[in-house]
TIGU-169667 format. One line per 2 residues: number of its first residue (from 1); their letters; for each residue x, y, z of C-alpha. Coordinates in steps of 0.1 Angstrom, whole numbers, plus 2048, in hexadecimal, padded with zeros to 3 digits. Example, Ala and Ser with C-alpha at 12.3 -4.5 7.8 and 13.67 -1.06 7.14 Angstrom:
# TIGU-169667
1) as) 87B/7D3/84E; 889/7F5/847
//
This chain:
# TIGU-169667
1) mi) DC1/A4F/792; DB8/A61/7B4
3) el) D99/A68/7C7; D8B/A8A/7D2
5) rl) D72/AA5/7DD; D6E/ABF/7C3
7) da) D64/AE3/7D2; D5C/AFB/7BA
9) as) D5C/B04/791; D7C/B0C/77E
11) gg) D82/B18/75E; D81/B00/73D
13) ga) D66/AEE/749; D7C/ADC/766
15) sv) D78/ADE/78B; D8C/ADD/7A7
17) gr) D95/ACC/7C5; DB5/AC0/7D9
19) da) DC5/A9F/7DB; DD1/A90/7FB
21) tg) DF3/AA7/7FA; DDB/AC5/7F8
23) rv) DE9/ACA/7D3; DCC/AD8/7BB
25) vf) DBE/AC3/7A1; DA7/ACD/785
27) am) D91/AB3/77A; D7C/AAD/759
29) gg) D59/AA6/75D; D57/AAB/77F
31) lp) D41/AC3/790; D40/ADA/7B0
33) ge) D38/AC1/7D0; D41/AA1/7C4
35) vv) D54/A87/7CC; D67/A77/7AB
37) rv) D83/A61/7A2; D97/A70/788
39) al) DB3/A68/76F; DD1/A80/771
41) ds) DE2/A84/74D; DF4/AA2/75B
43) ek) E05/AAD/779; E1E/AC3/78A
45) kr) E2A/ACC/7AE; E0E/AE5/7B2
47) fa) DF2/AD9/79D; DE6/ABB/787
49) rg) DCD/AB5/770; DB6/A96/766
51) nv) D95/A8A/75B; D75/A7F/76F
53) ve) D77/A56/76B; D5B/A4F/786
55) vl) D43/A65/79D; D43/A57/7BC
57) es) D29/A71/7CC; D14/A87/7B4
59) ad) D0E/AAA/7B2; CE9/AB6/7B7
61) gr) CEB/AC6/798; CFA/AA8/783
63) vv) CE8/A9C/761; CE8/A85/741
65) pa) CEF/A9A/726; CD0/A9C/714
67) ca) CEA/A98/6F0; CF1/A7D/6E1
69) ta) D13/A85/6D2; D1B/A96/6F5
71) qa) D15/A70/705; D2A/A65/6EA
73) gc) D48/A76/6F6; D46/A95/6E2
75) gg) D5A/AAF/6F7; D4A/ACE/6ED
77) cd) D2C/AD2/704; D48/AD0/723
79) ls) D2D/AD8/73C; D0C/AC4/72D
81) ha) D0E/AAF/750; D06/AC9/75D
83) ar) CE4/AD8/763; CE1/B00/75B
85) el) CDA/B0E/77C; CFC/AF9/786
87) qq) D0C/B07/767; D04/B2B/770
89) em) D11/B28/792; D32/B18/786
91) ki) D36/B34/76B; D2E/B52/780
93) vv) D4A/B42/799; D63/B3D/77C
95) va) D5B/B64/77C; D61/B6F/799
97) da) D7D/B5B/7A0; D92/B6C/783
99) le) D83/B90/792; D92/B86/7B1
101) ri) DB1/B72/7AC; DBE/B7E/78C
103) ak) DB0/BA7/78A; DB7/BA8/7AE
105) id) D98/BBB/7B4; D7A/BB6/7CA
107) vp) D5E/BA1/7BB; D3D/BB8/7B3
109) ei) D20/BA9/7C9; D0D/BA1/7AF
111) ig) D1D/B94/78E; CFE/B93/773
113) fr) CF3/B78/75F; CDF/B75/73C
115) sl) CD2/B54/737; CCB/B4B/710
117) da) CB9/B2D/702; CCE/B10/702
119) ma) CBF/B00/6E9; CCB/B01/6C5
121) yr) CDD/B25/6CA; CFE/B1C/6B4
123) tt) CFA/B2D/694; D1E/B24/687
125) vr) D31/B02/692; D53/AF2/686
127) aa) D57/ACE/686; D71/AB6/67E
129) vt) D68/A9C/665; D71/A7B/665
131) ng) D6A/A62/647; D56/A7D/638
133) ra) D3E/A83/656; D40/AA3/66D
135) gy) D45/AA1/693; D56/AAF/6AF
137) rr) D76/AA7/6C4; D75/A93/6E1
139) ra) D84/AA6/702; DA7/AAA/700
141) sh) DA9/A95/6DE; DAF/A96/6B9
143) da) D94/A7D/6B9; D71/A85/6AC
145) va) D4F/A76/6B3; D36/A78/697
147) as) D1C/A8F/6A0; CF7/A78/6A0
149) ec) CE9/A9A/6AA; CF3/AB9/6BD
151) lv) CDD/ACA/6CD; CEE/AEE/6D4
153) ah) CF0/AF3/6AB; CD3/B06/698
155) pr) CC2/AEC/685; CCA/AFA/667
157) ve) CEE/AF3/672; CE7/AD1/682
159) el) CD7/AC5/660; CFB/ACD/64D
161) lv) D0D/ABE/66E; CFB/A9D/66D
163) dg) CF2/A94/64D; D0C/AA7/63A
165) rw) D28/A90/62B; D48/AA4/623
167) gs) D5B/A8F/611; D85/A8F/61B
169) ah) D83/AB1/627; D93/AB2/64B
171) ev) D7B/ACC/65D; D5E/ADE/652
173) ti) D51/AFE/664; D2D/B03/65C
175) ra) D15/B25/65F; CEE/B29/65D
177) sa) CDB/B49/660; CBE/B42/678
179) at) CAC/B65/665; CAF/B5D/640
181) ge) CBC/B34/643; CD6/B3A/62F
183) rl) CF2/B1F/633; D15/B1D/62A
185) av) D34/B07/633; D56/B0C/630
187) vd) D67/AEA/628; D90/AE6/634
189) gp) D95/ACE/615; D88/AC3/5F1
191) le) D69/AD3/5E9; D65/AB5/5D3
193) gl) D4F/A94/5E1; D37/AA9/5FC
195) ti) D16/AA1/5FE; CFD/AC0/60D
197) pd) CE3/AD1/5FE; CE4/AE7/5E0
199) dv) CDE/B06/5F4; CFD/B04/60A
201) ak) D18/B1A/5F9; D39/B09/603
203) va) D5A/B1A/5FF; D7D/B09/606
205) ap) D8F/B14/625; D99/B30/632
207) ar) D7F/B40/621; D8E/B67/623
209) gp) D8E/B70/5FE; D75/B87/5EC
211) ga) D55/B76/5E4; D56/B5F/5FD
213) pf) D31/B54/602; D23/B69/624
215) is) CFD/B64/635; CE5/B82/63F
217) er) CDF/B81/664; CC5/B99/679
219) va) CCF/BA6/69B; CC6/BC5/6AA
221) er) CAA/BCA/695; CC1/BCD/674
223) dw) CD0/BB9/65C; CF6/BA9/65E
225) ri) D0F/B9E/645; D23/B83/652
227) sa) D3D/B6F/63A; D49/B4D/638
229) gs) D6C/B5C/64B; D5F/B74/65D
231) ff) D57/B74/686; D35/B75/694
233) qs) D28/B6C/6B8; D1D/B47/6BD
235) gp) CF5/B51/6AF; CE2/B6F/6AB
237) aa) CD6/B67/6CF; CF7/B6D/6DF
239) aq) CFB/B8C/6CA; CDB/B9B/6D5
241) al) CE2/B95/6F8; D05/BA4/6F4
243) vd) CF9/BC2/6E0; CE3/BC7/702
245) vv) CFB/BC6/718; D16/BD9/708
247) gv) CFC/BF2/700; CF5/BF7/726
249) aa) D1D/BF3/72F; D22/C0C/717
251) gd) D07/C2A/723; CF9/C48/717
253) lt) D0D/C4B/6F2; CF8/C6D/6EA
255) gr) D13/C86/6E2; D30/C71/6E4
257) tm) D4C/C5B/6CE; D4D/C37/6D3
259) ld) D69/C1A/6C5; D62/BF9/6BB
261) ay) D80/BE7/6C3; D83/BBF/6B3
263) ag) D65/BCD/69F; D5B/BAF/68F
265) vg) D41/BB0/672; D35/BD4/686
267) lf) D20/BC6/69D; D25/BDE/6BB
269) ag) D2D/BFD/6A4; D0C/BFA/68D
271) sv) CF8/BF4/6AB; D00/BFF/6CD
273) gq) D15/C21/6BB; CF1/C27/6AB
275) da) CF1/C49/6C8; D18/C50/6C1
277) ra) D25/C74/6B7; D3E/C5D/6A6
279) vt) D48/C38/69E; D69/C2C/698
281) av) D6E/C02/692; D8E/BF0/691
283) ev) D92/BCC/684; DAF/BBA/678
285) sp) D9A/BA3/663; D96/BA7/63A
287) ss) D77/B93/63D; D68/BA5/659
289) va) D71/BCB/64E; D65/BC1/629
291) da) D3E/BB7/63E; D43/BD4/657
293) ri) D47/BF0/637; D29/BDF/62A
295) nl) D16/BDE/64A; D20/BFF/657
297) gp) D20/C11/638; D33/C35/639
299) gv) D28/C44/65A; D43/C2B/66E
301) ei) D6C/C33/66A; D77/C0F/667
303) he) DA0/C0A/668; DA9/BE8/65E
305) cr) DC7/BDF/675; DD5/BCC/691
307) ve) DC4/BE1/6B4; DE8/BE7/6C3
309) sw) DF2/BF9/69C; DD0/C0F/69D
311) sa) DDF/C32/69F; DC9/C41/6C0
313) sp) DAE/C5E/6BB; D99/C6A/6DA
315) td) D81/C58/6E0; D64/C57/700
317) vv) D58/C33/6FC; D6D/C14/6F6
319) ia) D5C/BF3/6EF; D77/BD6/6EF
321) dp) D6D/BAD/6E2; D8E/B9E/6DD
323) ar) D96/B77/6D6; D96/B5F/6F0
325) ag) DBA/B6E/6FA; DB1/B92/707
327) lg) DBB/BB4/707; DDF/BB2/70E
329) ae) DF8/BCE/71B; DFB/BD7/6F8
331) al) DD9/BDD/6EA; DCF/BEA/70B
333) dt) DE8/C04/70B; DDC/C11/6E7
335) ll) DBC/C12/6F5; DC3/C27/70C
337) aa) DD5/C42/6F8; DB0/C47/6ED
339) qp) DAC/C55/70F; D89/C47/713
341) dr) D77/C4A/734; D60/C2A/72E
343) fv) D6E/C09/727; D53/BE8/71D
345) lv) D67/BCA/71D; D5A/BB0/70C
347) sc) D6E/B90/718; D65/B68/708
349) da) D7F/B5A/725; D7C/B60/74A
351) gs) DA7/B5E/74E; DA8/B77/732
353) mg) D92/B8C/742; DA1/B8E/764
355) rd) DC3/B98/757; DB1/BB4/73F
357) ig) D9D/BC3/75A; DC2/BBF/772
359) ll) DCF/BD7/759; DB1/BEE/756
361) va) DAE/BF4/779; DD5/BFB/77C
363) rg) DCF/C16/762; DB5/C25/779
365) fq) D94/C16/76E; D79/C0D/786
367) le) D66/BF0/77C; D44/BF6/77D
369) sv) D30/BD8/773; D31/BB4/76B
371) ei) D1C/B9E/755; D22/B78/748
373) vd) D0B/B78/727; D07/B4F/726
375) af) D0D/B4D/6FE; D18/B2B/702
377) ad) D01/B14/718; D10/AF1/720
379) ts) D30/AFF/71C; D4E/B0A/734
381) hv) D4E/B2B/71B; D45/B4D/725
383) ev) D3F/B6D/718; D41/B89/733
385) vt) D3B/BAD/72E; D50/BC8/744
387) al) D47/BED/74C; D68/C04/75A
389) hr) D64/C22/75B; D82/C3F/766
//
C-alpha cells in the first residue's frame, strides 16, 4: 500500500504518478491531480500497477458514477467516476502521448475531438452470465456484477440485459437495431431455459454460419444488414460520426480509387466510397463478408481474406480500420504495395495507433490530421481517425 500524487492520464483508464523512489505507478480508479492510496498488485523494477483504495485529495472532475451497476463494481465503464470534460482531456492526453512517445513525431497543435451522447449509445453488449443473470466483469477479475441497469446501453438492449434470464449460459451477446427495434442474442451455452421476449432471435455462439439471424441498422442515409456474428461499431451514432470524420480525412474521391481494409459489413466502402471511381473491400470474417456482399452489391470488389494475404493492386486512397492490435508491419507492407498517396487509419487503441503511425511516417507519409471520436463515453476506449499523405 502506497500513497502518491497522480500527474497525468495513461492508457487503459489508469492515471500515473511516481512513488518515493521515482518509480512509475499506474493507478486504476485515480484521476490526474489527485493524491491517492494505492494497493499494488503488480511490481516491476521500473513500474508498478495497482488500484486506488482511498482518495485523499480529489480532482475537481471527480463525480459519483450515475449508474448503479458501476457503483456496484462493474469494470466496463472505467471512467464513469470522471466528468465528461475531464474524460475528454484525459483521452486527448493519451492520444498525444502515443504520437509523441511511440510514433516519435511532433504532436499537432490541435487534436480534434467529436463528442457523442453519453447515454444509451451501445446497441451491442457482451455480458457474463451468473446464475442465469447477465452482468459485467469486475475490473481485472472473472467475477461478475449482475446488471441492475446499464446507462450506456440502448433501452432495447438494457431490457434484455436486466430482465432476461439466460439459463445455464456462460456469456451472451445482445444486439439491437436503433432503427427498427429488432433484437438478437448470441448465447454461449444451451438455448433451452431462457426467459426472454418472443421477438428476440436467439442463436448459439459463435453464430458464424449461414442462416444466422441479423438486424437492419440505418447509417449514412441507408440500411445495413448486420448478422449476429458480424462486427459493427458501438452503435449507429458512433458509426455515423466515423463515416463523417473518415469522409473528410479521405478527401475528394471523385475519379479516384479506394480500398476499404478490414471492411466489416462494408461501412466505409458503402458510404465514404460512393464518389470513388472504383472501390475494393478486404475482410476476413465470412459473416461480415456475407453481409458486405448484400450491403454493397456488385459494384464493389470484395476479397474474403486476411489483409496480409491480399494481392495488392494499385489504389489511390487506403482506409484501414484494424482490430485493437493495429496494423503491424506485415499488413502495412501489403497495403503500401498498392501505392496509395493517401492513408486514413481508424484506430481503437492509442498504443497501436502510435506504432502504426510511426511505421507509416518511416515509410514516407506525413501526418495531416488527428481526430478522436468519443464512441465509448465513460470508458477509456478511444476511436482515433488519422489522415496521412505522401
